[in-house]
C-alpha positions as CSV (number, residue, x, y, z in Angstrom):
1,X,0.0,0.0,0.0
2,X,1.0,3.6,-0.4
3,X,1.8,6.0,2.4
4,X,1.7,9.8,2.2
5,X,4.4,10.2,4.8
6,X,6.2,8.2,7.5
7,X,6.6,9.2,11.2
8,X,9.6,7.7,12.9
9,X,10.1,7.8,16.7
10,X,13.5,8.9,17.7
11,X,14.1,5.8,19.7
12,X,13.0,3.6,16.8
13,X,15.3,5.1,14.3
14,X,18.3,2.9,15.0
15,X,16.4,-0.4,14.8
16,X,17.4,-2.6,11.9
17,X,13.7,-3.2,11.0
18,X,13.2,0.5,10.7
19,X,16.0,0.7,8.2
20,X,14.5,-2.2,6.2
21,X,11.1,-0.6,6.1
22,X,12.4,2.8,5.0
23,X,14.5,1.1,2.3
24,X,11.3,-0.3,0.8
25,X,9.5,3.1,1.0
26,X,12.1,5.3,-0.6
27,X,10.8,8.6,-1.8
28,X,8.1,8.9,1.0
29,X,8.6,12.0,3.3
30,X,10.0,10.9,6.7
31,X,9.1,13.0,9.8
32,X,11.0,12.5,13.1
33,X,8.8,12.4,16.2
34,X,9.4,12.0,19.9
35,X,6.6,9.5,20.6
36,X,4.1,7.8,18.4
37,X,1.2,8.9,20.6
38,X,2.0,12.5,19.9
39,X,0.6,11.8,16.4
40,X,-1.6,8.7,16.9
41,X,-3.5,9.9,20.0
42,X,-4.2,13.5,18.9
43,X,-7.8,14.6,19.5
44,X,-10.3,15.3,16.8
45,X,-8.5,13.5,14.0
46,X,-10.4,13.0,10.7
47,X,-10.2,9.3,10.5
48,X,-12.2,9.1,7.3
49,X,-9.7,11.4,5.5
50,X,-6.8,9.5,7.0
51,X,-8.1,6.3,5.5
52,X,-7.8,7.9,2.0
53,X,-4.3,9.3,2.8
54,X,-2.6,6.8,5.0
55,X,0.5,7.5,7.0
56,X,2.8,5.0,8.6
57,X,4.2,5.4,12.1
58,X,7.3,3.4,13.1
59,X,7.7,3.1,16.9
60,X,8.8,1.1,19.9
61,X,6.2,-0.6,22.0
62,X,6.7,-0.3,25.8
63,X,4.7,-1.8,28.6
64,X,2.1,-4.4,27.7
65,X,2.6,-6.0,24.3
66,X,0.8,-9.3,24.8
67,X,-2.7,-9.4,26.4
68,X,-5.2,-11.9,27.7
69,X,-7.8,-12.8,25.0
70,X,-10.9,-10.6,24.8
71,X,-14.3,-12.0,25.7
72,X,-15.7,-11.3,22.2
73,X,-13.0,-13.5,20.6
74,X,-12.9,-17.3,20.4
75,X,-10.3,-19.3,22.3
76,X,-10.9,-22.5,20.4
77,X,-10.7,-24.5,23.6
78,X,-7.2,-23.1,24.5
79,X,-6.9,-22.3,28.2
80,X,-4.0,-19.8,28.0
81,X,-5.4,-17.5,25.2
82,X,-3.5,-14.3,24.4
83,X,-3.4,-11.7,21.6
84,X,-0.4,-9.7,20.5
85,X,-0.2,-6.2,19.3
86,X,2.9,-5.8,17.2
87,X,1.1,-3.5,14.8
88,X,-1.9,-1.2,15.2
89,X,-4.5,-0.7,12.5
90,X,-5.0,-2.6,9.3
91,X,-4.2,-2.0,5.6
92,X,-7.8,-3.1,4.8
93,X,-10.9,-1.0,5.5
94,X,-13.8,-3.1,6.7
95,X,-16.9,-1.2,7.6
96,X,-17.7,-3.5,10.5
97,X,-14.2,-3.6,12.0
98,X,-14.0,-2.9,15.7
99,X,-10.7,-1.0,15.0
100,X,-12.8,1.9,13.7
101,X,-14.1,2.4,17.3
102,X,-10.9,1.4,19.1
103,X,-8.3,3.9,17.9
104,X,-8.5,7.7,17.5
105,X,-6.4,7.5,14.2
106,X,-6.5,5.6,11.0
107,X,-2.7,5.7,10.6
108,X,-0.9,2.4,10.8
109,X,1.7,1.8,13.6
110,X,4.4,-0.7,13.2
111,X,6.4,-1.6,16.3
112,X,10.0,-2.6,15.5
113,X,11.2,-3.9,18.9
114,X,10.3,-7.5,18.1
115,X,13.0,-8.9,20.4
116,X,11.0,-7.5,23.3
117,X,8.0,-9.6,22.2
118,X,10.3,-12.7,22.2
119,X,11.3,-11.8,25.7
120,X,7.6,-11.5,26.8
121,X,6.9,-15.0,25.4
122,X,9.8,-16.6,27.1
123,X,9.8,-14.7,30.4
124,X,6.5,-13.0,31.2
125,X,3.7,-15.3,30.0
126,X,2.5,-18.2,32.0
127,X,4.3,-21.6,31.7
128,X,2.9,-24.3,29.6
129,X,1.0,-24.2,26.3
130,X,0.1,-20.8,25.0
131,X,-2.2,-19.8,22.2
132,X,-1.6,-16.3,20.7
133,X,-3.6,-14.5,18.1
134,X,-0.9,-12.4,16.5
135,X,-3.1,-10.6,13.9
136,X,-5.6,-9.3,16.4
137,X,-5.1,-5.6,15.7
138,X,-4.1,-5.8,12.0
139,X,-3.5,-8.2,9.1
140,X,0.1,-9.2,9.5
141,X,0.1,-11.4,6.5
142,X,-1.1,-8.6,4.2
143,X,1.7,-6.4,5.7
144,X,4.4,-9.0,5.8
145,X,6.2,-7.9,2.7
146,X,6.9,-4.6,4.3
147,X,7.3,-5.4,8.0
148,X,8.2,-9.1,8.2
149,X,6.0,-9.4,11.3
150,X,4.2,-12.6,10.1
151,X,7.6,-14.2,9.5
152,X,8.6,-13.2,13.1
153,X,5.6,-14.9,14.6
154,X,6.2,-18.0,12.5
155,X,9.8,-18.1,13.7
156,X,8.5,-17.8,17.3
157,X,6.2,-20.8,16.7
158,X,9.0,-22.8,15.1
159,X,11.3,-22.3,18.0
160,X,8.9,-22.6,20.9
161,X,7.1,-25.9,21.1
162,X,4.6,-24.7,23.7
163,X,3.4,-21.8,21.5
164,X,0.5,-22.0,19.1
165,X,0.1,-18.9,16.8
166,X,-2.9,-17.9,14.7
167,X,-2.3,-15.6,11.7
168,X,-5.7,-14.4,10.5
169,X,-6.1,-12.7,7.1
170,X,-8.3,-11.4,4.4
171,X,-5.5,-11.5,1.9
172,X,-4.8,-14.3,-0.5
173,X,-1.2,-15.3,0.4
174,X,0.8,-18.2,-1.0
175,X,1.4,-20.5,2.0
176,X,4.1,-23.0,1.3
177,X,5.2,-23.9,4.8
178,X,3.6,-26.5,7.1
179,X,4.8,-25.3,10.5
180,X,2.7,-27.5,12.9
181,X,2.0,-24.8,15.5
182,X,1.0,-22.0,13.1
183,X,-2.6,-21.8,12.1
184,X,-3.5,-19.8,9.0
185,X,-7.0,-18.5,9.5
186,X,-8.8,-17.2,6.4
187,X,-11.8,-15.0,6.9
188,X,-14.4,-15.9,4.2
189,X,-17.3,-13.6,3.5
190,X,-20.0,-13.7,0.7
191,X,-19.2,-11.6,-2.4
192,X,-21.9,-9.2,-1.3
193,X,-20.2,-8.5,2.0
194,X,-16.7,-8.3,0.5
195,X,-17.8,-5.8,-2.2
196,X,-19.9,-3.6,0.1
197,X,-18.1,-3.8,3.5
198,X,-14.5,-5.1,3.1
199,X,-12.7,-2.5,1.1
200,X,-9.2,-3.3,-0.2
201,X,-9.3,-7.0,0.8
202,X,-8.6,-9.8,-1.6
203,X,-11.7,-11.2,-3.5
204,X,-13.2,-14.1,-1.7
205,X,-12.5,-16.5,-4.6
206,X,-8.8,-15.6,-4.3
207,X,-8.9,-16.3,-0.5
208,X,-10.6,-19.7,-1.1
209,X,-7.9,-20.6,-3.7
210,X,-5.2,-19.6,-1.3
211,X,-6.7,-21.6,1.6
212,X,-7.1,-24.6,-0.7
213,X,-3.5,-24.4,-1.7
214,X,-2.3,-24.0,1.8
215,X,-4.2,-27.2,2.8
216,X,-2.6,-29.0,-0.1
217,X,0.8,-27.9,1.1
218,X,0.1,-29.4,4.5
219,X,-0.4,-26.1,6.5
220,X,-2.8,-25.9,9.4
221,X,-5.8,-24.0,8.1
222,X,-8.8,-22.5,9.8
223,X,-11.8,-21.0,8.0
224,X,-13.5,-18.1,9.7
225,X,-17.1,-17.4,8.8
226,X,-17.0,-14.6,11.3
227,X,-18.5,-12.1,11.4
228,X,-21.7,-13.1,9.8
229,X,-23.3,-10.0,8.6
230,X,-27.1,-9.7,8.2
231,X,-27.6,-8.8,4.6
232,X,-30.7,-9.2,2.4
233,X,-31.2,-12.9,1.6
234,X,-28.2,-13.8,3.7
235,X,-29.1,-17.5,3.5
236,X,-28.6,-17.6,-0.2
237,X,-25.3,-15.6,0.0
238,X,-23.8,-17.8,2.7
239,X,-24.9,-21.0,1.1
240,X,-23.1,-20.1,-2.1
241,X,-20.0,-19.1,-0.1
242,X,-19.9,-22.4,1.7
243,X,-20.6,-24.4,-1.5
244,X,-17.8,-22.6,-3.3
245,X,-15.4,-23.1,-0.4
246,X,-16.3,-26.8,-0.1
247,X,-15.8,-27.4,-3.8
248,X,-12.3,-26.0,-3.7
249,X,-11.0,-26.9,-0.2
250,X,-10.5,-30.4,1.3
251,X,-12.6,-29.8,4.5
252,X,-11.4,-33.1,6.0
253,X,-7.9,-31.6,6.3
254,X,-9.0,-28.3,8.0
255,X,-7.9,-27.7,11.6
256,X,-11.3,-26.3,12.4
257,X,-13.9,-23.6,11.5
258,X,-14.9,-20.4,13.3
259,X,-18.5,-19.2,13.1
260,X,-19.8,-16.0,14.7
261,X,-22.4,-13.4,14.1
262,X,-21.3,-9.7,14.2
263,X,-20.7,-8.3,17.7
264,X,-18.6,-5.4,19.0
265,X,-17.9,-3.7,22.3
266,X,-20.7,-1.2,23.0
267,X,-18.1,1.5,23.7
268,X,-16.4,0.9,20.3
269,X,-19.8,1.0,18.6
270,X,-20.5,4.4,20.1
271,X,-17.2,5.8,18.8
272,X,-17.8,4.2,15.4
273,X,-21.2,6.0,15.1
274,X,-19.6,9.3,16.0
275,X,-16.8,8.9,13.4
276,X,-18.9,7.2,10.6
277,X,-22.4,8.7,10.7
278,X,-23.3,7.2,7.3
279,X,-22.3,3.6,8.1
280,X,-25.0,1.0,7.6
281,X,-23.2,-1.4,9.9
282,X,-22.6,1.1,12.7
283,X,-26.2,2.3,12.8
284,X,-28.0,-1.0,12.8
285,X,-30.3,-1.2,15.9
286,X,-28.2,-3.7,17.9
287,X,-29.0,-5.0,21.3
288,X,-26.4,-4.5,24.1
289,X,-25.8,-7.5,26.4
290,X,-23.0,-7.6,28.9
291,X,-21.5,-4.5,27.2
292,X,-21.4,-6.1,23.8
293,X,-23.5,-4.8,20.9
294,X,-24.9,-7.6,18.8
295,X,-28.0,-8.8,16.9
296,X,-31.1,-9.7,18.9
297,X,-30.8,-13.2,20.3
298,X,-33.2,-14.8,17.8
299,X,-31.4,-13.3,14.8
300,X,-28.0,-14.1,16.3
301,X,-28.9,-17.7,16.9
302,X,-30.7,-18.3,13.6
303,X,-27.8,-16.9,11.5
304,X,-25.2,-19.0,13.4
305,X,-27.3,-22.1,13.3
306,X,-28.0,-21.7,9.6
307,X,-24.3,-21.4,8.8
308,X,-23.3,-24.2,11.1
309,X,-26.0,-26.4,9.5
310,X,-24.5,-25.8,6.0
311,X,-21.0,-26.5,7.3
312,X,-22.0,-29.8,8.9
313,X,-22.6,-31.2,5.4
314,X,-18.9,-31.0,4.9
315,X,-17.2,-31.3,8.3
316,X,-18.0,-32.8,11.7
317,X,-19.7,-30.5,14.1
318,X,-17.0,-31.0,16.7
319,X,-14.6,-29.0,14.5
320,X,-17.0,-26.0,14.3
321,X,-16.5,-23.4,17.0
322,X,-19.1,-20.7,17.6
323,X,-18.6,-17.5,19.5
324,X,-21.4,-18.0,22.0
């Protein structure tokens, strides 16, 4: 992707990864800053304008870098569930994404002190098996050519037997490795959802082909039908999606499948509505339960049950994980 300018923290300037990134973005104006929050956390930023004119911020992450998994996310039965934040914000622009309500800026932040994340894994997290969603706040695979972050997390998984890493994406990468404790999670949405709400992402047929090839190459692959979006005639749209996926992908070799209707922190939704007053997704009349905005219980259950029912024609129910 293209950036209008690059902000570089003074303390990040000497990191090798900073130099590598800048070498790939020659010709872009570089602006030195003291701290990334001086730019990223400014008040009254025009996030919609920033999405059309993206800037990159290169920084050092202090304090917490790896967090306990959030309640709105699925743990897939893993007891020690964490998510990592080695980047903030995403190259894609999905209208339903919680990041729109989480951050005050649309600029992308790349943290370059990856060795500190390695230290966190080895010294600060609980002993025993650990499951880390590394692409929680971004799409590391889509950005890997620039940042190398996905490669870093794969290396962590390869060198730490007790670490299971999920890399979730809406890109269509060529996966050639079969690292046993890396799960490549492909989010699949109907064409109607991709075209209306998932701007800049790979076409869904390209994602399906990429997932199929990854399975053929022996990679651990998860399919994510999450979030399910309530669109007109959603039954027809999701049936075609699942039929297309099952025709191309060997479901018997999938690690598992994630299913979940759209939900978001009520606080994030409030901020989304303020920032995006014309958003169909943001202004749907959701119900709020336990501080989570979601479809009413009947709609939520019927959509998830319908999608799960379609999937059980191709894979055993025990491999399908639902959010609630």
